[in-house]
Biopython code that builds the backbone (N, CA, C, O; Angstrom):
import numpy as np
from Bio.PDB.StructureBuilder import StructureBuilder

atoms = [
    (1, "MET", "N", (-10.861, -5.959, -0.067)),
    (1, "MET", "CA", (-10.626, -6.093, -1.477)),
    (1, "MET", "C", (-9.147, -6.416, -1.698)),
    (1, "MET", "O", (-8.271, -5.871, -1.026)),
    (2, "TYR", "N", (-8.893, -7.301, -2.641)),
    (2, "TYR", "CA", (-7.509, -7.641, -2.954)),
    (2, "TYR", "C", (-6.867, -6.526, -3.761)),
    (2, "TYR", "O", (-7.429, -6.051, -4.747)),
    (3, "VAL", "N", (-5.688, -6.117, -3.332)),
    (3, "VAL", "CA", (-4.888, -5.149, -4.067)),
    (3, "VAL", "C", (-3.905, -5.910, -4.950)),
    (3, "VAL", "O", (-3.683, -5.545, -6.104)),
    (4, "CYS", "N", (-3.321, -6.965, -4.398)),
    (4, "CYS", "CA", (-2.320, -7.764, -5.106)),
    (4, "CYS", "C", (-2.801, -9.209, -5.175)),
    (4, "CYS", "O", (-2.808, -9.924, -4.173)),
    (5, "LEU", "N", (-3.200, -9.620, -6.359)),
    (5, "LEU", "CA", (-3.665, -10.997, -6.528)),
    (5, "LEU", "C", (-2.514, -11.994, -6.462)),
    (5, "LEU", "O", (-2.686, -13.106, -5.963)),
    (6, "CYS", "N", (-1.351, -11.609, -6.959)),
    (6, "CYS", "CA", (-0.206, -12.528, -6.985)),
    (6, "CYS", "C", (0.188, -12.978, -5.578)),
    (6, "CYS", "O", (0.497, -14.149, -5.357)),
    (7, "ALA", "N", (0.173, -12.044, -4.638)),
    (7, "ALA", "CA", (0.579, -12.349, -3.268)),
    (7, "ALA", "C", (-0.613, -12.441, -2.319)),
    (7, "ALA", "O", (-0.432, -12.620, -1.114)),
    (8, "ALA", "N", (-1.825, -12.321, -2.848)),
    (8, "ALA", "CA", (-3.053, -12.387, -2.052)),
    (8, "ALA", "C", (-3.035, -11.392, -0.892)),
    (8, "ALA", "O", (-3.281, -11.750, 0.260)),
    (9, "VAL", "N", (-2.737, -10.125, -1.226)),
    (9, "VAL", "CA", (-2.664, -9.062, -0.227)),
    (9, "VAL", "C", (-3.876, -8.156, -0.398)),
    (9, "VAL", "O", (-4.196, -7.720, -1.503)),
    (10, "THR", "N", (-4.539, -7.885, 0.712)),
    (10, "THR", "CA", (-5.740, -7.050, 0.691)),
    (10, "THR", "C", (-5.407, -5.584, 0.950)),
    (10, "THR", "O", (-4.312, -5.252, 1.406)),
    (11, "SER", "N", (-6.360, -4.722, 0.654)),
    (11, "SER", "CA", (-6.183, -3.297, 0.932)),
    (11, "SER", "C", (-6.019, -3.066, 2.431)),
    (11, "SER", "O", (-5.293, -2.161, 2.842)),
    (12, "GLN", "N", (-6.682, -3.867, 3.241)),
    (12, "GLN", "CA", (-6.534, -3.737, 4.692)),
    (12, "GLN", "C", (-5.092, -4.000, 5.110)),
    (12, "GLN", "O", (-4.546, -3.277, 5.943)),
    (13, "GLN", "N", (-4.477, -5.019, 4.543)),
    (13, "GLN", "CA", (-3.086, -5.331, 4.871)),
    (13, "GLN", "C", (-2.150, -4.213, 4.417)),
    (13, "GLN", "O", (-1.203, -3.867, 5.124)),
    (14, "VAL", "N", (-2.413, -3.654, 3.249)),
    (14, "VAL", "CA", (-1.599, -2.544, 2.760)),
    (14, "VAL", "C", (-1.781, -1.338, 3.680)),
    (14, "VAL", "O", (-0.800, -0.691, 4.047)),
    (15, "ASN", "N", (-3.010, -1.033, 4.053)),
    (15, "ASN", "CA", (-3.263, 0.097, 4.953)),
    (15, "ASN", "C", (-2.609, -0.108, 6.318)),
    (15, "ASN", "O", (-2.136, 0.853, 6.926)),
    (16, "GLU", "N", (-2.578, -1.333, 6.799)),
    (16, "GLU", "CA", (-1.901, -1.617, 8.068)),
    (16, "GLU", "C", (-0.402, -1.381, 7.945)),
    (16, "GLU", "O", (0.220, -0.846, 8.863)),
    (17, "ALA", "N", (0.182, -1.776, 6.816)),
    (17, "ALA", "CA", (1.611, -1.541, 6.589)),
    (17, "ALA", "C", (1.908, -0.047, 6.527)),
    (17, "ALA", "O", (2.922, 0.412, 7.053)),
    (18, "ILE", "N", (1.022, 0.710, 5.883)),
    (18, "ILE", "CA", (1.188, 2.162, 5.798)),
    (18, "ILE", "C", (1.081, 2.772, 7.193)),
    (18, "ILE", "O", (1.879, 3.638, 7.552)),
    (19, "ALA", "N", (0.117, 2.335, 7.967)),
    (19, "ALA", "CA", (-0.050, 2.844, 9.337)),
    (19, "ALA", "C", (1.157, 2.515, 10.207)),
    (19, "ALA", "O", (1.470, 3.244, 11.148)),
    (20, "ALA", "N", (1.835, 1.411, 9.887)),
    (20, "ALA", "CA", (3.019, 1.004, 10.643)),
    (20, "ALA", "C", (4.281, 1.722, 10.174)),
    (20, "ALA", "O", (5.359, 1.513, 10.729)),
    (21, "GLY", "N", (4.146, 2.577, 9.142)),
    (21, "GLY", "CA", (5.279, 3.387, 8.722)),
    (21, "GLY", "C", (5.746, 3.213, 7.292)),
    (21, "GLY", "O", (6.618, 3.960, 6.849)),
    (22, "ALA", "N", (5.208, 2.268, 6.556)),
    (22, "ALA", "CA", (5.596, 2.101, 5.158)),
    (22, "ALA", "C", (5.109, 3.303, 4.356)),
    (22, "ALA", "O", (3.931, 3.656, 4.418)),
    (23, "SER", "N", (6.017, 3.937, 3.599)),
    (23, "SER", "CA", (5.625, 5.131, 2.849)),
    (23, "SER", "C", (5.992, 5.050, 1.371)),
    (23, "SER", "O", (5.825, 6.025, 0.639)),
    (24, "THR", "N", (6.487, 3.903, 0.926)),
    (24, "THR", "CA", (6.797, 3.686, -0.486)),
    (24, "THR", "C", (6.259, 2.317, -0.903)),
    (24, "THR", "O", (5.953, 1.474, -0.059)),
    (25, "THR", "N", (6.149, 2.110, -2.210)),
    (25, "THR", "CA", (5.696, 0.799, -2.683)),
    (25, "THR", "C", (6.694, -0.284, -2.284)),
    (25, "THR", "O", (6.302, -1.414, -1.992)),
    (26, "LYS", "N", (7.971, 0.054, -2.271)),
    (26, "LYS", "CA", (8.996, -0.925, -1.873)),
    (26, "LYS", "C", (8.804, -1.330, -0.415)),
    (26, "LYS", "O", (8.874, -2.515, -0.090)),
    (27, "GLN", "N", (8.565, -0.370, 0.457)),
    (27, "GLN", "CA", (8.366, -0.672, 1.875)),
    (27, "GLN", "C", (7.094, -1.475, 2.098)),
    (27, "GLN", "O", (7.076, -2.385, 2.927)),
    (28, "VAL", "N", (6.025, -1.149, 1.367)),
    (28, "VAL", "CA", (4.792, -1.929, 1.468)),
    (28, "VAL", "C", (5.059, -3.356, 0.990)),
    (28, "VAL", "O", (4.584, -4.315, 1.599)),
    (29, "GLY", "N", (5.811, -3.497, -0.092)),
    (29, "GLY", "CA", (6.162, -4.815, -0.605)),
    (29, "GLY", "C", (6.964, -5.627, 0.387)),
    (29, "GLY", "O", (6.730, -6.825, 0.547)),
    (30, "GLU", "N", (7.906, -4.987, 1.053)),
    (30, "GLU", "CA", (8.707, -5.679, 2.060)),
    (30, "GLU", "C", (7.840, -6.144, 3.230)),
    (30, "GLU", "O", (8.070, -7.212, 3.798)),
    (31, "ALA", "N", (6.843, -5.331, 3.584)),
    (31, "ALA", "CA", (5.986, -5.652, 4.722)),
    (31, "ALA", "C", (4.912, -6.681, 4.389)),
    (31, "ALA", "O", (4.531, -7.487, 5.238)),
    (32, "THR", "N", (4.420, -6.650, 3.133)),
    (32, "THR", "CA", (3.255, -7.480, 2.802)),
    (32, "THR", "C", (3.471, -8.451, 1.650)),
    (32, "THR", "O", (2.762, -9.451, 1.541)),
    (33, "GLY", "N", (4.436, -8.166, 0.798)),
    (33, "GLY", "CA", (4.629, -8.959, -0.415)),
    (33, "GLY", "C", (3.922, -8.370, -1.618)),
    (33, "GLY", "O", (4.150, -8.812, -2.745)),
    (34, "ALA", "N", (3.075, -7.390, -1.404)),
    (34, "ALA", "CA", (2.334, -6.762, -2.509)),
    (34, "ALA", "C", (3.287, -6.035, -3.442)),
    (34, "ALA", "O", (4.187, -5.326, -2.991)),
    (35, "GLY", "N", (3.090, -6.210, -4.737)),
    (35, "GLY", "CA", (3.892, -5.519, -5.729)),
    (35, "GLY", "C", (5.240, -6.142, -6.016)),
    (35, "GLY", "O", (6.044, -5.570, -6.751)),
    (36, "THR", "N", (5.497, -7.301, -5.451)),
    (36, "THR", "CA", (6.812, -7.911, -5.605)),
    (36, "THR", "C", (6.859, -9.004, -6.662)),
    (36, "THR", "O", (7.930, -9.540, -6.944)),
    (37, "VAL", "N", (5.717, -9.342, -7.250)),
    (37, "VAL", "CA", (5.705, -10.418, -8.248)),
    (37, "VAL", "C", (5.621, -9.800, -9.642)),
    (37, "VAL", "O", (6.650, -9.672, -10.307)),
    (38, "CYS", "N", (4.456, -9.420, -10.098)),
    (38, "CYS", "CA", (4.333, -8.881, -11.454)),
    (38, "CYS", "C", (4.373, -7.353, -11.466)),
    (38, "CYS", "O", (4.717, -6.759, -12.488)),
    (39, "GLY", "N", (4.031, -6.710, -10.355)),
    (39, "GLY", "CA", (4.085, -5.260, -10.261)),
    (39, "GLY", "C", (2.857, -4.521, -10.743)),
    (39, "GLY", "O", (2.814, -3.293, -10.663)),
    (40, "ARG", "N", (1.867, -5.219, -11.235)),
    (40, "ARG", "CA", (0.672, -4.573, -11.776)),
    (40, "ARG", "C", (-0.076, -3.775, -10.708)),
    (40, "ARG", "O", (-0.780, -2.823, -11.044)),
    (41, "CYS", "N", (0.056, -4.129, -9.461)),
    (41, "CYS", "CA", (-0.700, -3.481, -8.385)),
    (41, "CYS", "C", (0.004, -2.261, -7.804)),
    (41, "CYS", "O", (-0.553, -1.600, -6.927)),
    (42, "ARG", "N", (1.197, -1.949, -8.261)),
    (42, "ARG", "CA", (1.949, -0.842, -7.658)),
    (42, "ARG", "C", (1.218, 0.486, -7.749)),
    (42, "ARG", "O", (1.344, 1.314, -6.846)),
    (43, "GLY", "N", (0.461, 0.714, -8.809)),
    (43, "GLY", "CA", (-0.327, 1.947, -8.922)),
    (43, "GLY", "C", (-1.393, 2.034, -7.843)),
    (43, "GLY", "O", (-1.645, 3.106, -7.293)),
    (44, "SER", "N", (-2.014, 0.908, -7.546)),
    (44, "SER", "CA", (-3.030, 0.876, -6.478)),
    (44, "SER", "C", (-2.384, 1.104, -5.119)),
    (44, "SER", "O", (-2.953, 1.772, -4.255)),
    (45, "ILE", "N", (-1.203, 0.549, -4.936)),
    (45, "ILE", "CA", (-0.487, 0.749, -3.669)),
    (45, "ILE", "C", (-0.130, 2.231, -3.512)),
    (45, "ILE", "O", (-0.306, 2.804, -2.437)),
    (46, "ARG", "N", (0.369, 2.845, -4.583)),
    (46, "ARG", "CA", (0.693, 4.276, -4.530)),
    (46, "ARG", "C", (-0.550, 5.107, -4.207)),
    (46, "ARG", "O", (-0.467, 6.086, -3.467)),
    (47, "ALA", "N", (-1.693, 4.722, -4.756)),
    (47, "ALA", "CA", (-2.937, 5.446, -4.479)),
    (47, "ALA", "C", (-3.326, 5.318, -3.009)),
    (47, "ALA", "O", (-3.788, 6.288, -2.409)),
    (48, "LEU", "N", (-3.147, 4.147, -2.428)),
    (48, "LEU", "CA", (-3.454, 3.961, -1.009)),
    (48, "LEU", "C", (-2.504, 4.776, -0.133)),
    (48, "LEU", "O", (-2.924, 5.345, 0.874)),
    (49, "ILE", "N", (-1.228, 4.835, -0.510)),
    (49, "ILE", "CA", (-0.261, 5.653, 0.229)),
    (49, "ILE", "C", (-0.663, 7.122, 0.146)),
    (49, "ILE", "O", (-0.648, 7.824, 1.157)),
    (50, "ALA", "N", (-1.020, 7.593, -1.043)),
    (50, "ALA", "CA", (-1.427, 8.991, -1.222)),
    (50, "ALA", "C", (-2.679, 9.319, -0.415)),
    (50, "ALA", "O", (-2.775, 10.391, 0.184)),
    (51, "ALA", "N", (-3.633, 8.400, -0.401)),
    (51, "ALA", "CA", (-4.862, 8.619, 0.374)),
    (51, "ALA", "C", (-4.555, 8.709, 1.860)),
    (51, "ALA", "O", (-5.138, 9.529, 2.569)),
    (52, "ALA", "N", (-3.648, 7.877, 2.328)),
    (52, "ALA", "CA", (-3.272, 7.917, 3.749)),
    (52, "ALA", "C", (-2.575, 9.230, 4.083)),
    (52, "ALA", "O", (-2.794, 9.796, 5.154)),
    (53, "ARG", "N", (-1.741, 9.714, 3.175)),
    (53, "ARG", "CA", (-1.060, 10.999, 3.393)),
    (53, "ARG", "C", (-2.075, 12.139, 3.441)),
    (53, "ARG", "O", (-1.957, 13.044, 4.268)),
    (54, "GLN", "N", (-3.070, 12.096, 2.556)),
    (54, "GLN", "CA", (-4.106, 13.138, 2.535)),
    (54, "GLN", "C", (-4.887, 13.152, 3.842)),
    (54, "GLN", "O", (-5.193, 14.218, 4.376)),
    (55, "GLN", "N", (-5.208, 11.979, 4.351)),
    (55, "GLN", "CA", (-5.959, 11.902, 5.601)),
    (55, "GLN", "C", (-5.133, 12.412, 6.778)),
    (55, "GLN", "O", (-5.676, 12.982, 7.724)),
    (56, "ALA", "N", (-3.811, 12.204, 6.715)),
    (56, "ALA", "CA", (-2.942, 12.601, 7.803)),
    (56, "ALA", "C", (-2.586, 14.086, 7.746)),
    (56, "ALA", "O", (-2.182, 14.663, 8.756)),
    (57, "ALA", "N", (-2.731, 14.707, 6.580)),
    (57, "ALA", "CA", (-2.360, 16.112, 6.425)),
    (57, "ALA", "C", (-3.347, 17.011, 7.145)),
    (57, "ALA", "O", (-4.558, 16.802, 7.073)),
    (58, "PRO", "N", (-2.821, 18.019, 7.843)),
    (58, "PRO", "CA", (-3.727, 18.953, 8.522)),
    (58, "PRO", "C", (-4.483, 19.800, 7.508)),
    (58, "PRO", "O", (-3.949, 20.153, 6.456)),
    (59, "LEU", "N", (-5.713, 20.119, 7.830)),
    (59, "LEU", "CA", (-6.541, 20.938, 6.952)),
    (59, "LEU", "C", (-6.150, 22.405, 7.106)),
    (59, "LEU", "O", (-5.783, 22.857, 8.191)),
    (60, "GLY", "N", (-6.235, 23.129, 6.007)),
    (60, "GLY", "CA", (-6.019, 24.555, 6.085)),
    (60, "GLY", "C", (-4.791, 24.954, 5.465)),
    (60, "GLY", "O", (-4.465, 26.141, 5.450)),
]
sb = StructureBuilder()
sb.init_structure("model")
sb.init_model(0)
sb.init_chain("A")
sb.init_seg("    ")
for serial, (resi, resn, name, xyz) in enumerate(atoms, 1):
    if name == "N":
        sb.init_residue(resn, " ", resi, " ")
    sb.init_atom(name, np.array(xyz, "f"), 0.0, 1.0, " ", f" {name:<3s}", serial, name[0])
structure = sb.get_structure()
């Protein structure tokens, strides 16, 4: 699914950038171009970052 239509960046590409160490919307933008044109997708990028953090957090 496309996260950023302006830069044609998919959720898979954003998730790959996060897995490679991007932890902010700015870092994801630098890695993929997402969020660097109109900025409308930055909320979706933040949600993907938060989801990745939740998955990485230990339970308990």
